[in-house]
LUMDOZA-572073 format. One record per residue: x, y negated, z of N, C-alpha, C in turn. Coordinates in pm, whole numbers, plus 50000, padded with zeros to 5 digits. Layout:
<sites>
[[X Y Z] [X Y Z] [X Y Z]] ...
</sites>
This chain:
<sites>
[[66363 33140 42200] [66263 33088 42295] [66308 33114 42440]] [[66276 33021 42528] [66304 33039 42670] [66200 33132 42732]] [[66226 33182 42851] [66127 33268 42917] [65992 33197 42928]] [[65887 33275 42912] [65753 33218 42913] [65724 33145 43043]] [[65783 33191 43152] [65758 33127 43279] [65799 32982 43283]] [[65911 32947 43223] [65958 32810 43221] [65869 32723 43133]] [[65829 32776 43018] [65740 32703 42929] [65606 32681 42997]] [[65555 32785 43060] [65427 32773 43130] [65433 32674 43244]] [[65547 32670 43315] [65561 32576 43426] [65558 32432 43375]] [[65625 32405 43262] [65624 32271 43205] [65485 32234 43157]] [[65416 32328 43094] [65281 32304 43047] [65189 32265 43163]] [[65194 32339 43271] [65107 32310 43385] [65144 32178 43451]] [[65272 32149 43454] [65315 32023 43517] [65262 31903 43439]] [[65274 31908 43306] [65224 31798 43224] [65073 31791 43232]] [[65006 31906 43222] [64860 31908 43225] [64806 31850 43356]] [[64864 31891 43468] [64817 31843 43598] [64839 31693 43612]] [[64956 31644 43571] [64984 31501 43583] [64889 31420 43496]] [[64860 31470 43377] [64767 31400 43288] [64625 31402 43346]] [[64583 31517 43394] [64448 31530 43449] [64428 31440 43570]] [[64530 31433 43655] [64521 31356 43779] [64567 31212 43761]] [[64614 31178 43640] [64661 31042 43610] [64764 30996 43712]] [[64871 31070 43722] [64976 31036 43818] [65112 31061 43753]] [[65214 30995 43810] [65350 31016 43761] [65410 31136 43832]] [[65513 31190 43770] [65587 31300 43828] [65733 31282 43792]] [[65822 31328 43878] [65964 31318 43849] [66007 31433 43760]] [[66102 31402 43672] [66153 31509 43588] [66217 31615 43678]] [[66196 31739 43642] [66247 31848 43724] [66360 31921 43658]] [[66377 32046 43695] [66486 32126 43641] [66436 32237 43551]] [[66311 32226 43503] [66258 32325 43409] [66331 32309 43276]] [[66395 32415 43231] [66478 32408 43110] [66409 32479 42994]] [[66368 32403 42896] [66311 32459 42774] [66383 32395 42656]] [[66371 32456 42539] [66432 32395 42421] [66328 32310 42348]] [[66370 32244 42241] [66282 32150 42173] [66163 32220 42110]] [[66183 32338 42054] [66070 32413 41998] [65968 32447 42105]] [[66016 32486 42223] [65926 32513 42334] [65848 32388 42373]] [[65916 32273 42374] [65850 32148 42412] [65739 32114 42314]] [[65764 32133 42185] [65657 32111 42087] [65545 32212 42105]] [[65581 32333 42150] [65477 32431 42180] [65387 32386 42295]] [[65445 32324 42397] [65366 32269 42507] [65277 32157 42455]] [[65334 32069 42373] [65255 31960 42314] [65135 32014 42238]] [[65158 32118 42157] [65049 32177 42080] [64944 32241 42171]] [[64990 32309 42275] [64896 32376 42367] [64806 32274 42436]] [[64859 32158 42467] [64779 32054 42531] [64675 31994 42436]] [[64692 32017 42307] [64598 31966 42209] [64500 32070 42156]] [[64503 32190 42210] [64414 32295 42161] [64268 32256 42178]] [[64190 32274 42071] [64049 32242 42074] [64016 32096 42050]] [[64116 32013 42025] [64094 31870 42002] [64113 31839 41853]] [[64033 31746 41803] [64045 31706 41663] [64173 31625 41643]] [[64247 31660 41541] [64372 31589 41511] [64345 31476 41413]] [[64375 31353 41456] [64353 31237 41370] [64480 31188 41302]] [[64596 31235 41349] [64721 31191 41287] [64838 31214 41380]] [[64943 31136 41358] [65068 31154 41432] [65132 31019 41462]] [[65222 31021 41559] [65307 30905 41586] [65453 30949 41577]] [[65537 30858 41530] [65680 30884 41521] [65752 30810 41633]] [[65859 30868 41682] [65939 30805 41785] [66087 30831 41763]] [[66170 30759 41835] [66316 30771 41826] [66363 30759 41681]] [[66325 30652 41615] [66360 30635 41474] [66505 30592 41454]] [[66560 30517 41547] [66694 30463 41527] [66800 30565 41565]] [[66913 30568 41491] [67022 30658 41527] [67073 30635 41669]] [[67069 30510 41716] [67116 30481 41851] [67028 30549 41955]] [[66895 30541 41937] [66805 30606 42031] [66819 30758 42025]] [[66836 30810 41904] [66852 30954 41890] [66979 31001 41960]] [[67088 30927 41943] [67213 30964 42008] [67199 30960 42159]] [[67127 30859 42208] [67106 30846 42352] [67032 30966 42409]] [[66938 31020 42330] [66857 31133 42377] [66913 31268 42334]] [[67024 31268 42263] [67090 31393 42227] [67027 31467 42112]] [[66966 31394 42018] [66907 31457 41899] [66957 31384 41775]] [[66931 31444 41659] [66975 31382 41533] [66859 31358 41437]] [[66738 31352 41490] [66618 31330 41408] [66513 31263 41495]] [[66411 31204 41433] [66301 31147 41511] [66224 31256 41586]] [[66131 31214 41669] [66036 31305 41730] [65896 31263 41687]] [[65799 31348 41713] [65661 31313 41678] [65565 31359 41787]] [[65453 31289 41793] [65344 31326 41881] [65214 31330 41804]] [[65111 31383 41867] [64981 31398 41803] [64886 31286 41845]] [[64797 31248 41754] [64698 31144 41780] [64559 31207 41773]] [[64481 31187 41880] [64347 31241 41889] [64244 31127 41889]] [[64118 31157 41856] [64019 31049 41839] [64008 30955 41958]] [[64013 31008 42079] [63995 30923 42197] [64114 30829 42220]] [[64222 30852 42147] [64339 30765 42159] [64330 30642 42069]] [[64234 30639 41978] [64215 30523 41891] [64120 30428 41960]] [[64172 30318 42010] [64101 30229 42101] [64051 30104 42031]] [[63958 30036 42096] [63909 29907 42049] [63916 29808 42164]] [[63927 29681 42130] [63928 29575 42231] [63789 29559 42291]] [[63780 29534 42423] [63887 29524 42522] [63936 29661 42568]] [[64062 29667 42607] [64124 29791 42652] [64143 29785 42803]] [[64094 29884 42873] [64114 29894 43017] [64248 29961 43047]] [[64338 29888 43108] [64469 29944 43141] [64460 30048 43251]] [[64349 30050 43324] [64333 30145 43432] [64325 30290 43387]] [[64303 30312 43258] [64294 30450 43208] [64431 30513 43188]] [[64537 30433 43200] [64672 30483 43175] [64748 30507 43304]] [[64853 30586 43295] [64935 30619 43411] [65037 30508 43438]] [[65119 30477 43340] [65216 30367 43349] [65239 30313 43207]] [[65148 30229 43161] [65151 30186 43021] [65260 30086 42989]] [[65311 30099 42867] [65396 30001 42802] [65343 29989 42659]] [[65389 29889 42586] [65339 29881 42449] [65445 29837 42351]] [[65424 29878 42224] [65514 29848 42115] [65434 29803 41993]] [[65483 29704 41919] [65421 29667 41792] [65468 29760 41681]] [[65375 29799 41595] [65408 29895 41490] [65330 29866 41363]] [[65357 29948 41262] [65270 29962 41146] [65215 30104 41145]] [[65097 30120 41091] [65036 30252 41079] [64995 30275 40934]] [[65031 30390 40880] [64995 30427 40743] [64873 30518 40745]] [[64776 30487 40660] [64658 30573 40643] [64671 30645 40510]] [[64656 30776 40513] [64678 30858 40393] [64550 30871 40311]] [[64563 30855 40180] [64451 30879 40089] [64461 31015 40022]] [[64577 31078 40031] [64600 31210 39973] [64679 31295 40072]] [[64671 31426 40054] [64752 31516 40135] [64901 31498 40103]] [[64984 31528 40203] [65129 31534 40184] [65173 31673 40226]] [[65198 31763 40131] [65234 31900 40167] [65379 31909 40212]] [[65413 32016 40282] [65554 32039 40314] [65637 32045 40186]] [[65756 31987 40191] [65841 31986 40073] [65818 31868 39981]] [[65723 31782 40013] [65697 31665 39930] [65819 31573 39931]] [[65846 31508 39819] [65954 31412 39812] [65911 31282 39882]] [[66006 31199 39923] [65969 31070 39980] [65883 30987 39886]] [[65912 30992 39754] [65832 30917 39659] [65688 30966 39655]] [[65670 31097 39657] [65535 31153 39656] [65461 31120 39785]] [[65532 31124 39898] [65470 31090 40025] [65425 30944 40026]] [[65506 30858 39969] [65471 30716 39966] [65348 30692 39880]] [[65335 30766 39771] [65218 30752 39684] [65089 30799 39752]] [[65103 30882 39855] [64986 30933 39926] [64929 30831 40025]] [[65001 30721 40049] [64957 30620 40144] [64852 30531 40081]] [[64736 30522 40145] [64631 30434 40095] [64652 30289 40135]] [[64722 30265 40243] [64751 30131 40290] [64804 30136 40431]] [[64842 30021 40482] [64898 30013 40616] [64824 29907 40698]] [[64825 29927 40829] [64764 29834 40922] [64868 29791 41025]] [[64853 29671 41079] [64920 29638 41203] [64868 29730 41311]] [[64954 29764 41406] [64913 29857 41511] [64988 29828 41640]] [[64929 29867 41750] [64992 29866 41881] [64992 30008 41934]] [[65109 30056 41973] [65122 30184 42039] [65126 30157 42189]] [[65020 30197 42259] [65016 30187 42405] [65077 30314 42462]] [[65206 30306 42487] [65279 30420 42541] [65230 30450 42683]] [[65238 30578 42721] [65196 30616 42856] [65265 30745 42893]] [[65366 30737 42977] [65443 30854 43017] [65405 30899 43157]] [[65403 31028 43178] [65383 31080 43313] [65513 31082 43392]] [[65626 31066 43323] [65756 31079 43388] [65792 30948 43457]] [[65814 30953 43586] [65831 30835 43669] [65941 30744 43614]] [[65903 30616 43594] [65999 30518 43543] [66046 30545 43401]] [[65973 30626 43328] [66012 30665 43192] [66151 30730 43192]] [[66181 30801 43297] [66307 30874 43310] [66282 31018 43270]] [[66323 31054 43149] [66294 31189 43098] [66403 31237 43005]] [[66405 31368 42988] [66488 31430 42886] [66407 31440 42757]] [[66474 31474 42649] [66404 31480 42520] [66292 31583 42523]] [[66313 31695 42589] [66208 31797 42594] [66091 31752 42680]] [[66119 31672 42784] [66011 31620 42868] [65918 31530 42788]] [[65977 31435 42714] [65894 31338 42641] [65819 31405 42527]] [[65879 31502 42461] [65809 31573 42353] [65692 31652 42411]] [[65713 31722 42521] [65605 31799 42583] [65490 31709 42623]] [[65521 31586 42666] [65420 31488 42707] [65371 31407 42587]] [[65366 31471 42472] [65310 31413 42349] [65375 31281 42310]] [[65509 31277 42324] [65586 31158 42284] [65533 31031 42351]] [[65493 31044 42477] [65438 30933 42556] [65315 30871 42490]] [[65239 30954 42421] [65120 30904 42353] [65010 30868 42450]] [[64970 30741 42452] [64861 30698 42539] [64740 30654 42461]] [[64757 30553 42377] [64647 30503 42296] [64701 30410 42189]] [[64614 30373 42096] [64656 30292 41982] [64548 30191 41945]] [[64592 30076 41903] [64505 29975 41845] [64543 29956 41699]] [[64444 29942 41614] [64466 29920 41471] [64410 29785 41431]] [[64483 29713 41347] [64432 29590 41290] [64321 29618 41189]] [[64257 29513 41144] [64143 29528 41053] [64179 29510 40907]] [[64297 29456 40879] [64333 29421 40743] [64426 29525 40684]] [[64382 29590 40579] [64462 29689 40509] [64555 29621 40410]] [[64681 29660 40410] [64779 29605 40317] [64843 29718 40237]] [[64901 29683 40126] [64970 29781 40042] [65118 29785 40075]] [[65180 29897 40052] [65325 29908 40062] [65389 29854 39934]] [[65511 29801 39938] [65592 29786 40060] [65549 29666 40142]] [[65564 29677 40273] [65536 29567 40364] [65669 29518 40419]] [[65697 29392 40403] [65825 29336 40444] [65803 29219 40540]] [[65906 29188 40616] [65898 29076 40710] [65922 29120 40852]] [[65858 29055 40946] [65880 29081 41088] [65747 29104 41160]] [[65758 29168 41275] [65647 29177 41369] [65680 29090 41489]] [[65582 29011 41533] [65598 28926 41651] [65484 28956 41748]] [[65521 28988 41871] [65424 29031 41971] [65412 28925 42080]] [[65289 28879 42104] [65261 28776 42204] [65161 28829 42306]] [[65175 28783 42430] [65075 28809 42533] [65046 28676 42602]] [[64921 28632 42593] [64879 28502 42644] [64969 28389 42591]] [[65003 28400 42463] [65082 28296 42398] [65232 28306 42417]] [[65276 28395 42503] [65420 28412 42528] [65477 28515 42431]] [[65583 28477 42359] [65648 28570 42269] [65725 28673 42350]] [[65684 28799 42339] [65749 28906 42413] [65859 28973 42333]] [[65837 28987 42203] [65934 29060 42121] [65910 29029 41974]] [[66016 29038 41896] [66005 29027 41751] [66116 29110 41688]] [[66085 29164 41571] [66184 29247 41504] [66149 29268 41358]] [[66251 29289 41274] [66230 29307 41131] [66185 29449 41097]] [[66093 29458 41003] [66039 29589 40965] [66140 29676 40891]] [[66241 29614 40829] [66333 29695 40750] [66418 29789 40836]] [[66425 29765 40969] [66502 29856 41053] [66433 29991 41068]] [[66305 29998 41030] [66232 30126 41041] [66267 30221 40928]] [[66335 30170 40825] [66373 30258 40715] [66261 30280 40616]] [[66281 30377 40529] [66187 30408 40421] [66069 30488 40477]] [[65947 30433 40473] [65833 30509 40526] [65807 30639 40449]] [[65841 30641 40321] [65825 30764 40245] [65912 30876 40299]] [[66034 30844 40337] [66123 30944 40395] [66068 30994 40527]] [[66016 30903 40608] [65961 30943 40738] [65839 31033 40721]] [[65752 31000 40626] [65633 31081 40604] [65668 31218 40547]] [[65766 31222 40457] [65809 31352 40402] [65869 31439 40511]] [[65951 31378 40597] [66009 31453 40709] [65900 31506 40800]] [[65803 31421 40834] [65695 31462 40923] [65612 31575 40862]] [[65581 31564 40734] [65503 31669 40667] [65575 31803 40675]] [[65706 31801 40660] [65784 31924 40669] [65779 31980 40811]] [[65785 31892 40909] [65787 31935 41049] [65655 31995 41094]] [[65544 31941 41048] [65413 31980 41103] [65332 32068 41007]] [[65392 32107 40895] [65320 32193 40802] [65225 32120 40710]] [[65250 31990 40689] [65169 31913 40596] [65081 31810 40665]] [[65055 31702 40596] [64966 31595 40642] [64841 31594 40555]] [[64730 31550 40612] [64602 31554 40542] [64552 31414 40509]] [[64481 31404 40397] [64416 31278 40361] [64326 31233 40474]] [[64328 31104 40503] [64248 31048 40611] [64323 31037 40743]] [[64435 31108 40756] [64511 31097 40879] [64587 30965 40883]] [[64616 30921 41005] [64692 30798 41027] [64824 30836 41092]] [[64931 30772 41044] [65064 30797 41099] [65122 30665 41148]] [[65153 30660 41277] [65213 30542 41336] [65364 30551 41315]] [[65419 30448 41249] [65552 30457 41189] [65666 30412 41279]] [[65639 30382 41406] [65745 30341 41496] [65757 30190 41505]] [[65840 30146 41599] [65850 30003 41630] [65991 29951 41606]] [[66003 29826 41560] [66136 29767 41545] [66191 29707 41673]] [[66115 29713 41783] [66159 29653 41909] [66137 29752 42023]] [[66200 29721 42138] [66184 29805 42256] [66044 29789 42315]] [[65999 29891 42386] [65869 29886 42452] [65866 29776 42556]] [[65749 29714 42571] [65731 29602 42661] [65640 29639 42779]] [[65664 29574 42893] [65576 29592 43007] [65439 29534 42978]] [[65336 29596 43033] [65197 29558 43005] [65138 29485 43125]] [[65059 29383 43097] [64977 29318 43199] [64849 29272 43132]] [[64744 29248 43207] [64620 29201 43146] [64640 29066 43076]] [[64566 29046 42969] [64574 28921 42895] [64531 28940 42751]] [[64553 28836 42672] [64520 28841 42530] [64645 28875 42451]] [[64637 28986 42383] [64749 29039 42305] [64733 28996 42159]] [[64842 28945 42101] [64842 28908 41960] [64965 28967 41892]] [[64941 29035 41782] [65050 29086 41699] [65041 29019 41564]] [[65147 28948 41526] [65153 28880 41397] [65248 28956 41306]] [[65201 28981 41183] [65280 29055 41088] [65294 28983 40955]] [[65336 29055 40852] [65358 28995 40721] [65229 28941 40659]] [[65246 28843 40574] [65136 28788 40494] [65021 28735 40578]] [[65052 28682 40696] [64950 28623 40780] [64861 28721 40854]] [[64897 28848 40854] [64814 28948 40922] [64827 28932 41073]] [[64715 28953 41143] [64711 28937 41289] [64622 29045 41350]] [[64669 29098 41462] [64588 29190 41544] [64572 29123 41679]] [[64447 29106 41726] [64419 29043 41854] [64336 29140 41939]] [[64374 29153 42064] [64301 29243 42154] [64309 29191 42296]] [[64207 29222 42374] [64206 29190 42518] [64251 29311 42597]] [[64342 29286 42690] [64385 29390 42784] [64330 29355 42920]] [[64257 29448 42980] [64195 29425 43110] [64255 29516 43215]] [[64261 29467 43338] [64320 29546 43446] [64232 29662 43488]] 
</sites>
């Protein structure tokens, strides 16, 4: 562990930026990844945990950030949003199309990928509204982890589907295609859930896990958002300034 002073400085920096809804430049506070997750946990003390989000799923992104595994953030009740969404509540929002798994059973640490997959009750289309305090999304791996993996808010579709879900996600804003990508690049969701359960000490029935995006994050502007997924599934939401 790094000296408590450095961890405390990062904690206060993230807390103040979040409270004041402002960006901040990455500094020279040096903590390790365990310390960064400790800051993330400290920022969630006293809040109900509704689930988790996964990030940096691709080997290319992991290499870019100097890690060899995904990262995760925590999801709290106030982060589960409904249309219309006010963009004014965010610091510097971006968004990604995703799938979200809802668990019907616990996933204990040490669970196999097959067992983790059996614990999934179904999946929804989802939008991850990213929101980083770090100016221009310029951060180190410890910065983004401490800032809850840029967790801002989430939208969930209404139609529950069973795994496996195959095909593509297509993201539109006011009819303009912003991004599309195949779901198979996300890998085996069972492996991701088993890894996450090991990292966080187990997952609980009823929790939702956002499984990452097959495309890069997109700039946000007000308008009508549409996410089209497999089997005719659609998520529609209004984004307001």
